[in-house]
C-alpha angles and dihedrals in degrees: 000000000000111000105156124087127206125191125194136173121234135183116244089253092052092049092049092049093047093047091051092049093047091050091048091059095038096248134128115249090251092052091046092053093044092052093044092048093046092049092049092047091053091049092050093048093046089051089054094050103038132057119204117199130186118227095270093048091047091052092049090049093051091046089052090052091051094048110021118200107247093221091052091050090053092049092048091051090051091050093049091052090054093051 
């Protein structure tokens, strides 16, 4: 059961665009906003919990694990003490 209300202000152009998009997918404006917000929230949270590396970045990361930089190790220890 939905019990929370959210209000937002839009320009006329934004409202027109959003209404058109909602109509195009057969949703109410409220449903359209809820789905869009939920999708964006999931993307943001996934971005915060996952790291995607290309091949070159992955190789540099693995090399760094094999031969850690002493200065980086010291800085990481300092950070872990602060946490």
